[in-house]
N, C-alpha and C positions, 0 to 999 in steps of 0.2 A: 614811379621812382625806380630807377635802374642802377645797377652797379656793373657797368660793362666790363671793367677790368677784372671782375671776379667771376666772369662767366667761364665755364669749362669749354674745352674744344668740342666742336660738333663731330661725332663719329661718322665715318663714311658708311655707305650702305652695307658693305661686307662685314665691317666690325659690328655695327648695330645688329645685323642679322644674326651673327654668331652669339652675341650676348643674349638676345631675345630667345634664340633657340635653346641655349643652355638653361635659361630661366623657365621656359615653358615645357621642356621635355618631361613627360609623365614619369613619376617615380624618383626623380633626381632631387628636387628640393634644394634648399639653401646649404644644408650641411654637406650633402654629397657633392654639390657643385663646388664647394670650397675645397673638398678633397681633390677633385679633378684639377682645379686651378693650381693647387699647391704641387701636384705631381707632374702636371703636363704643361703648365704655362697658361697663356691667355686662351680665350674661347676658340679662336681660330686654330690654335695649336691643338686644342682638345679634339676638334672635329677632323683635323688632319691625321690624328693618331689612329692606331688600329684598334679593333674590338678587343684584342688581347691586352693592349695598354689600358683600355677603359676598365676591363675586369680587374686588372692588377691594382689600378688606382683606387677602385672601390672595394678592394678586398674580396673580389669574387661575387659581389652582390648582383642579383639578376637584373636590377634596374639598369645596368650598363648596356643591355641589349637595346633599350629604347633610344639610345643616342644615335643609332644608325638611321633613324627616320626623322623627317621633318615633322614637327608638331602640326596638328590640324589648324588650318587658317594662318600658317606662318607668314606666307608672302603678303597677305593682306594686312597683317599686323605690322610688318616692317614698313609697308607703304604708308599706312595710317600714322605711324610714329614719325616718319620723316616729314610728312605734311604738318603734323602737330609742331614739330621742331621749327618750322618756318614762322610760327607765330612769335610775337614779341615776348621776350623774357621766358621762353620755354626751353628747358635743357634736360639732358640726361646725364647722369653722373654715375660712372662705373666704379667698381671696387678699388681699382688702383689709381684713381684720379687724385690729384693733389688737393682738391677741394673736398674730397670725401671725408666725413668726420672721423677722426682718429678713434674716438670712443666706440664707434660702430665697427670699425675695421678689426678691432680686437675681440669681437664677439665670436662665439662658436657658430652662429648662424647669421652672419651679416647680410643685409640686402645686397644682391649682386648688382642691381641696376636701380637707380633712383630716378624717378621723374620729378622734375622741379619746375615751379613757375613762380617767378618773382625775384627777390633780391638774394642772390647766392652768398653775398658777403655776410649775411646774418649768421651763417654756419660757423663763422670764425669768432663770433662774439660770445661773451659769457651769457649763459641761459639758465632759466629756472622753469620747471614744469609746474603748471597749475591745473589740477584736475578735481573732479567732484561729481556730485549727483546730477543725473539728467532731469530730475524733478526736485529742484531745490526750493527753499523758501525765498521770499523776496529779499530777506536779509542776506541769505547766502549769495544771491546774485549781486547785491551791492558789494559784499565783501570781495567777491571774485573780481569785479570791475575795479574797485578801489585799489586792491593790492596789486593788480596787474598794471594799472596806470602809474602807480607810485614806483614800481620796479622798472617799468619802461622809462619812467622819467629820469632815472639815473643811468640809463643806457643798457639795462639788462634785457635780453630777449626773453619773452614769455612763450613757452612751448605748451601746446595742448592738442586736443584731438578733433576739434570742430564738431563735437557732439552737442546735443541740446543741453541747455542748463548752464552749469558752471563753465564748461569749456567755451561756449559762445561768449559768455560775459567776460571771461579772461581775455579772449582774443580782442574783443571790442575795446576793453580798457587799455590793453597794450598798444593798440593802434593809435591811441591818443598821445603817446610819448615817442621819443626818438629811438628807444630800444626795439620797438615794433614786436612782431610775433611770427612764430613758425607753427603751421598747422600740419600735423601728421594725420593723413586720412587713410581710410580702409577701402578705398575704391580706386579705380583709375582716375587720373587727373582730368579726364574729359567728362567726368560726372561729378555731381555735388550731392552729398548725403549728409544730413537730411536735406530735402529739397528746399525747405524754408530758409536755409542758410546760403542760398544762391548769391544774394547781395553781399553778405559777409565774406564769402569765399572770393568774390570778385575784388573786394577791397583788399583782402589779404594778398591776392595775386599782384595787385598794383603797389601796395605799400609794405607788405611783409613777404612771406615765403610759404608756398604750399609744397608739400613733399608726399610722395607715395612710392612704395616699393612694388606696387602692382602695375601691370601693363594697362595700356589704354583699353577702355571698354569693360574693365573688371567691375562687376556689380558689388553692392554692399553685402557680402556674405558674412555670416555670424563669426566664423573662425578668424576673420581678418582683424577684428577689433582687439582681441587680446594679444594677437601677434604685434599689432601696432603699438600696444602699450609698452612692450620691451624697448622700443625705440624712443618713446617719450621719456621713459625712466632713465635711459642711459645718456641721452643727449645733453641734458642740463647738469648743473652742479648740485641740484637737489630737486625735490618735489614737494609742493604745497598742496595739501588736501583741504578743501574749503568745507564741503559738506559731503558725507558719505554714510549710507546705511551699512549695516554689518555685512550684507551680501553684495556690496557695490564693487563694480569692476575697478573703481579707483583704488581700492585696497590692494588689488593685484599690482597696479602700477607702483604703489608705495612700497610694497614688499620687494618688488623687483629692484627698485631704487636702493633699498637697503642692501640687497644681495650684491649690487654693483658698487657698493661703498659710497653711495651718494647720501646726502643729508635728506631727512624727511621731516616736514613741518606739518602741523595740523592746527586748525582753529577750533577751539572748544565751543560748546553751546550748552543748552539746557540738558540736564540729565533725563528729562522726560521726552525729549525730541528724538524720534527714530532717525531723523536726517543726520544726526551728528554722532550716533553711537559708534560708527566706524572710526571717526576721528578720535573719540575717547579711547577706543581699543588701541589705535596706533600710538597714542600718547603713553598708554600703559606699557607698550612694547618698546618704548624708547624714542618715539618721535618727539621733536621739540614743540612745546606749546607756544604759539605765537599770538600776539595781540596787535602788533604793528609790523610794517615792512622792515623797520629798523631792526627788529628782532632777527629777521632772516639775514639781513646784510651783516649784522654783527657776527652771527654764527658762521657765515661764509668768509669772514675777515675781509669784507669789502672795504678797501682803504678809504677812510674819510679825508685823508690828506691829499689824495690825488683824484678822488672822484667825489661828486656832489652827494650830500647826504639826502636820503629819501625823505619826502614828506610823509609823515606817518599816516597810514590808512587804518582807522580805528576798527577794531573788532567788537568794541563795546562803547557805548556813549559815556561821556563824562557826567552829564547832568542826570541824576537818578531821582530827582524830586519834582516830577511834573505837577503842573497846576490841576490837570484833569484828574478827578478822583478815581475814575475807572482805570486810567493808565497807572496810577499809583497802586491800585488794587492788583492790577495785572503783574506789575514788576517786570523782571526780565526772564522769567521762567514760564514756559508754555503751560497753560492750564485749561481746564474744561469750563463749560458754561455753569455747571453745578458749583464748581469751586468759586467762580466769580460771584455767583449769586450768594453763596455763604459769606463771602468777604464783604460784599457791599450791602446785602440785605434788600436789594432791589427786586422787583417783580420780573418774571421772565420776559414779558413783553417789553418793558422799559429797557432792560439790559440788552435785549436783542437789537433794539433800535439804536442804542448808543454804540454798540459794537459795530453795527453797519456803518454808522457815521465815521467811526475811526478807521474802518476798512477803506472806505471811499477816499479818505484823506491820506491814506498810505501810512498811518501810524500803527495799525494792527493788521496782522495777516491771519486768515482762517486756515488752519491746518486740517489734514484728514482726521476723521473721527470726532469732529466738532471740538477741536482744541484751538486755542487762540494764543498768538504770540505778539508781543510788542516789537515794533521795528525801530531800529536806530535811524536817526536822520542821516542823510548822505553827507 
């Protein structure tokens, strides 16, 4: 699926070379690059200026001296990028482009140049970020998929980071609806990380949009992922955290969203589950507790008179009186084998067999530390 009318103009070799040179010059970085652009004009004007002008624009910083030399491997990078741009739906988007997201342009450290693959028109649509644990429960995966599908169903773009766990489930759910999805990645767009998401990334490139602020060939370096989080937090109208431990990177994204004046939403869970303690902390700090997608749309004042209402994606089941006595004993709070044994009075061997049957049928999930949690039906 393409949006030809929404494609940015392809830069010529000289312009592309200047942008990549500015981006890759050691010691410059995004903030100093923005200083240079504000003081001297476009990248070609920057490199036509004198060393004295560079020093003045950077308030005498010694990094200005590096602008005199081409970065290592520059010519090869330019050639590789031009060849990449010849592929279908591959684009570069520079800071001054009309399609460049206004929310990012206002940042202190905006991406200078974005590599994009897919439907550029998605950048102009309302969006919501969905983030969470890389090691979620089965219920968390269901929630991410269901919420993303419901939001996409009313035309909202779902933004996430293509990471394992919640991110991947959110992308997959959003691809099932017209809103589709945008993936912000921490590598060059000629790479897929993690590797097991190769098929998912391919589908996003065809039906959604892949974005990266990194040049082609960039590997998955650890600092790139928290940097990417600032873009995820700022692009959408809010951020939904599905599952997150207290030390989760998703909390960084959520707090950045708060700093940017965006809404933050969190799905609650058992007080005993470490996977949702981060969500509970966010709720204490002012995030909105949500049980359905309509909670999110109401908070965002998504007009039901002009836009279709979302089909609610439940965060908890309605029927809480199961016929199975073990499910009844388990309830909706994660608990240990010892607790279940005390509640049921069953022998350990019998209880273990029954739990295994429920795991295989998808009704119970085994958590780390021999905890068990009942799963809501999809």
